[in-house]
C-alpha positions in Angstrom: 24.6 30.9 123.3 28.1 31.3 124.7 29.5 30.3 121.3 27.5 33.0 119.6 28.8 35.6 122.1 32.4 34.6 121.6 32.1 34.8 117.8 30.5 38.3 118.2 33.3 39.3 120.4 36.0 38.2 118.0 34.2 40.0 115.2 34.1 43.2 117.1 37.7 42.8 118.1 38.9 42.3 114.5 36.7 45.2 113.3 38.3 47.4 116.0 41.8 46.3 115.1 41.1 47.0 111.4 39.8 50.4 112.3 42.8 51.2 114.4 45.1 50.2 111.6 43.2 52.4 109.1 43.4 55.3 111.6 47.1 54.8 112.0 47.7 54.9 108.3 45.5 58.0 107.8 47.4 59.8 110.6 50.8 58.7 109.2 50.1 60.1 105.6 50.5 63.8 106.5 53.6 63.0 108.5 55.0 61.0 105.6 54.1 63.9 103.2 55.7 66.4 105.5 58.8 64.2 105.7 59.0 64.1 101.9 58.5 67.8 101.7 61.4 68.4 104.1 63.6 66.1 102.1 62.7 67.9 98.9 63.3 71.3 100.5 66.7 70.1 101.9 67.6 68.8 98.5 66.7 72.2 97.0 68.8 73.9 99.6 71.8 71.7 98.9 71.5 72.4 95.2 71.2 76.1 95.8 74.2 76.1 98.1 76.3 74.2 95.5 76.8 70.9 97.4 75.9 69.1 94.2 76.7 71.8 91.7 80.4 71.6 92.5 80.3 68.1 91.2 79.5 69.5 87.8 81.2 72.8 87.6 81.0 74.2 84.1 83.3 77.2 84.4 86.0 78.1 86.9 86.8 81.8 86.9 90.2 82.8 88.2 90.8 86.3 89.5 94.3 87.3 90.6 94.0 89.9 93.4 96.7 92.4 94.4 95.7 95.5 96.3 92.5 95.8 94.2 90.6 97.7 96.9 86.8 98.4 96.6 86.8 97.7 92.8 87.2 94.1 93.7 83.7 93.9 95.1 82.2 95.0 91.7 84.2 92.3 89.9 83.2 89.6 92.3 79.5 90.6 92.2 79.5 90.5 88.4 80.8 87.0 88.5 78.5 85.6 91.2 75.5 87.1 89.5 76.2 85.2 86.2 73.1 83.5 84.7 75.3 80.4 84.5 75.0 79.1 88.0 77.3 76.1 87.8 80.5 78.1 88.3 83.3 78.4 90.8 85.1 81.6 91.6 88.8 81.2 92.6 90.2 84.4 94.1 94.0 84.3 94.4 95.2 86.9 96.8 98.8 87.6 95.7 100.1 89.0 99.0 97.7 92.1 99.1 98.4 94.7 101.8 95.4 97.0 101.5 92.6 94.8 102.8 91.8 93.0 99.6 92.6 89.7 101.3 89.9 90.3 103.8 87.4 91.2 101.0 88.2 87.9 99.4 87.6 86.0 102.6 84.3 87.7 103.2 82.9 86.0 100.2 83.8 82.4 101.3 80.3 82.0 102.7 79.2 81.4 99.1 79.9 77.8 98.4 81.0 78.8 94.9 83.9 80.9 96.1 87.3 79.6 96.9 90.2 81.8 98.2 93.9 81.1 97.8 96.4 83.3 99.8 100.0 83.3 98.6 103.1 85.4 98.8 103.4 88.1 96.1 104.9 86.7 92.9 102.9 88.5 90.1 99.7 88.0 88.2 101.0 85.1 86.1 101.9 83.0 89.1 98.6 83.9 90.8 96.7 82.7 87.7 98.8 79.5 87.6 97.9 78.8 91.2 94.2 79.1 90.2 94.7 76.8 87.3 96.1 74.1 89.6 93.0 74.3 91.8 90.3 74.7 89.1 87.6 72.0 89.0 85.5 73.3 86.1 85.0 71.9 82.6 86.3 75.2 81.3 88.6 77.9 82.8 88.1 81.6 82.5 90.0 84.6 83.8 89.0 88.1 85.0 91.0 91.1 86.3 90.1 92.3 89.7 89.0 95.8 88.6 86.9 94.7 85.6 83.3 93.4 85.2 81.5 90.7 83.3 78.2 91.0 81.5 75.7 88.8 83.4 75.4 86.5 80.4 79.0 86.2 79.5 79.9 82.8 80.9 76.6 81.3 79.8 77.0 82.6 76.2 80.6 81.4 75.9 79.9 78.0 77.6 76.9 77.3 75.4 78.8 78.3 72.3 81.7 76.0 73.2 79.5 73.0 73.9 77.3 73.5 70.9 80.2 73.7 68.5 82.5 71.2 70.3 85.1 74.0 70.8 88.1 73.9 73.1 87.9 77.7 73.4 85.3 80.4 73.0 86.0 84.1 73.1 84.1 87.4 72.8 84.6 91.1 72.3 84.8 93.7 75.0 84.1 97.3 76.0 86.9 99.6 77.1 85.9 101.8 80.1 88.0 104.9 80.3 88.8 106.7 83.6 86.5 109.6 82.7 83.5 107.3 82.3 83.5 106.9 78.5 83.0 103.5 76.9 84.6 102.3 73.7 83.4 99.2 71.9 86.2 96.9 71.0 84.8 94.5 68.4 87.5 93.4 66.0 85.9 90.5 64.1 82.6 90.5 62.2 80.0 87.9 63.2 80.1 84.6 65.1 82.4 82.0 63.6 83.9 78.6 64.5 87.4 77.7 63.3 88.6 74.2 62.7 92.1 73.0 63.5 93.2 73.6 59.9 91.6 77.1 59.9 93.4 77.9 63.2 96.7 77.0 61.7 96.1 78.8 58.4 94.0 81.9 59.4 95.0 82.6 63.0 98.3 81.3 64.1 100.4 83.1 61.4 99.4 86.5 63.0 100.7 85.5 66.4 104.1 85.4 64.7 103.8 88.5 62.5 103.0 89.7 59.0 104.0 89.2 55.4 105.5 92.2 53.5 102.1 93.0 51.9 100.4 92.9 55.3 102.6 95.3 57.2 100.6 98.3 56.0 97.3 97.1 57.5 98.6 94.9 60.3 96.0 96.1 62.8 93.1 95.0 60.6 94.2 91.4 60.0 93.4 89.2 63.0 93.6 91.4 66.1 92.9 88.6 68.5 96.1 86.9 67.4 98.1 90.1 68.0 97.4 93.1 70.2 93.9 92.0 71.4 94.9 88.6 72.6 93.5 88.9 76.2 92.9 86.0 78.6 89.7 87.6 80.0 87.9 87.4 76.7 88.1 83.6 76.7 87.1 80.3 78.3 89.4 77.4 77.8 88.8 73.7 78.1 90.5 72.6 81.2 91.5 69.2 79.8 93.5 70.8 77.0 95.4 73.0 79.6 96.1 70.0 81.9 97.0 67.5 79.2 99.6 69.9 77.7 100.7 71.4 81.0 99.9 75.0 79.8 100.8 77.8 82.2 101.2 81.5 82.1 104.8 82.7 81.6 106.3 85.2 83.9 105.1 88.6 82.9 108.3 90.4 83.9 110.4 88.0 81.8 108.3 87.9 78.6 105.6 90.6 78.8 102.4 90.0 76.8 101.9 86.7 78.7 98.3 86.7 77.6 99.4 86.5 74.0 101.8 83.6 74.5 99.3 81.6 76.6 96.7 81.9 73.8 99.3 81.0 71.2 100.3 77.9 73.1 96.7 76.9 73.7 95.8 77.3 70.0 98.7 75.0 69.1 96.7 72.2 70.8 93.1 73.3 70.1 90.9 71.3 67.7 88.3 73.9 67.3 87.6 77.5 68.7 84.6 79.8 68.5 84.3 83.6 68.4 81.1 85.2 69.7 80.6 88.7 68.2 79.3 90.3 71.4 80.9 92.7 73.8 80.5 90.8 77.1 83.5 92.0 79.2 84.1 95.5 80.6 87.8 96.3 80.7 88.4 99.2 83.1 91.5 101.5 82.6 93.8 101.1 85.5 97.1 103.0 86.0 98.4 100.5 88.5 98.7 97.6 86.0 102.2 96.6 85.0 101.5 97.6 81.4 100.9 101.2 82.6 103.8 101.4 85.1 107.4 102.1 83.9 109.2 98.8 83.4 112.9 99.2 82.8 113.3 95.7 81.4 110.7 96.3 78.7 113.1 95.8 75.8 114.7 92.7 77.2 111.3 91.2 77.9 110.4 91.8 74.2 113.6 90.2 73.0 113.0 87.1 75.1 109.6 86.9 73.6 111.0 87.0 70.1 113.4 84.2 71.0 110.5 82.2 72.4 108.6 82.7 69.1 111.5 81.6 67.1 111.7 78.4 69.1 108.0 77.8 68.5 108.4 78.2 64.8 111.3 75.7 64.8 109.6 73.1 67.1 106.2 73.1 65.5 107.1 72.6 61.8 105.9 76.0 60.5 106.9 77.3 57.1 110.2 79.2 56.9 108.3 82.3 55.9 107.2 82.5 59.6 110.7 83.8 60.4 110.2 86.6 57.9 106.8 87.4 59.4 108.4 87.6 62.8 111.1 90.0 61.5 108.3 92.3 60.2 106.6 92.1 63.6 109.8 93.0 65.3 110.0 96.1 63.1 106.5 97.2 63.9 106.9 96.6 67.7 110.2 98.5 67.7 108.1 101.6 67.3 106.1 100.6 70.3 109.2 100.0 72.3 110.6 103.5 71.5 107.2 105.1 72.3 107.1 103.2 75.6 110.3 104.7 76.8 109.8 108.2 75.3 106.3 108.5 76.9 107.7 107.6 80.4 107.8 110.4 83.0 110.3 108.5 85.1 113.4 108.9 82.9 115.2 112.0 81.6 115.2 113.3 78.1 118.8 112.2 77.8 118.0 108.7 79.0 115.2 108.5 76.5 117.6 109.2 73.7 119.9 106.4 75.0 117.0 104.0 75.1 116.3 104.7 71.4 119.9 104.1 70.5 120.2 100.9 72.5 116.8 99.6 71.1 117.7 100.1 67.4 121.3 98.7 67.9 120.4 95.5 69.6 121.1 92.6 67.1 117.5 91.3 66.9 115.9 94.6 66.0 118.8 95.9 63.9 118.8 92.8 61.8 115.1 92.8 61.3 115.1 96.5 60.2 117.9 95.7 57.7 115.6 93.2 56.0 112.5 95.4 56.0 111.2 96.2 52.5 109.7 99.7 52.7 108.4 99.5 49.2 105.3 97.7 50.4 104.3 100.6 52.7 102.7 103.7 51.4 103.6 107.1 52.7 102.2 107.3 56.2 103.1 107.8 59.9 104.1 104.1 59.9 106.3 104.6 56.9 108.0 107.6 58.4 108.8 105.9 61.7 110.1 102.8 60.0 112.2 104.8 57.6 113.7 106.8 60.5 114.4 103.6 62.4 115.9 101.8 59.4 118.3 104.7 58.9 118.9 105.1 62.6 117.9 108.8 62.8 117.7 108.8 66.5 117.1 112.5 67.2 114.2 112.8 64.8 112.7 109.7 66.3 112.9 111.2 69.7 111.2 114.4 68.6 108.4 112.7 66.7 107.8 110.2 69.5 107.5 113.0 72.0 104.4 114.1 70.2 102.7 110.9 71.0 99.1 111.8 70.2 100.0 113.4 66.9 102.2 110.5 65.8 100.5 107.6 67.4 100.9 104.4 65.2 
């Protein structure tokens, strides 16, 4: 009898133990589920805040900032609201004194934003500081008073990846001070260019034009000439780093965008153009290109010497030197118009600038070689004829009517 009671007790004990274990498991499941939910939520938060995204940054956007004021906020907002989320924004405060530095710092709560403060040394050096810190697969640029279309970076990045391009670029909209917008779309349709096509169809126009092309130089390949802007493009970071590409000093060479793009294309295997206006360029009187720059002529001359060295060192055909001479002739008109349109120098000094421009060796020799027979009678022909024959006073008069005689 006692044995039966002991067996019954053991049976009940084991049954109770099993029941307790089952209850413990059942009770633990919600806690385990909650724990998993917390982990998933934490992971989602980490991803949202960029703790993992920064390990796979697709595009680094560099914005040089100098006394940009409230316009800077619109620029930053347009970048942070991009549909491409895997980006970083590098704000380079170039010694601002108007509160722009504080505006930059106020965005550091966003994990995608990095701020660099440095002494003032110009936009080129500010961009170079950003390049040195960039962690993205591609690098893009924006000016502090401009805006990006929400889909700009995604469109360019997807195009670059799809085509295996080292660079992708788009068109833009020019926003005037009175609120008007002008579409700047210079090339028709999307297109990808191979290394050979870059060398044959694009690079020649960075250096200039043949005799037969002078007449219609604006319609040839604008991106290689006067529309060669950094902010239209994204560049593969590895190409920049492997070839130690940097922005040249704007005050020494002017048109530093153009020279950076030229140097990049010398090393690019493939590039892609997207025929969409995805950038909003806002007219700004405070930019160096709008302020009077006394060394404008010397900066241009240094650029021409730089281009001659590139022709020599990259095995280009000798006709590239002639193309450059024609380019110098065309740009001599712009140099004269630049000085004549200035409100900071007297009429007498404007005349002296015309004389010194046309008598410097580089421009004088190029004009002596210019063949005007390829150019039909037009404003371009008139200006080049007056320059070639050094009719200074007539040039001063015509250049004074800038809107009427704009080339």
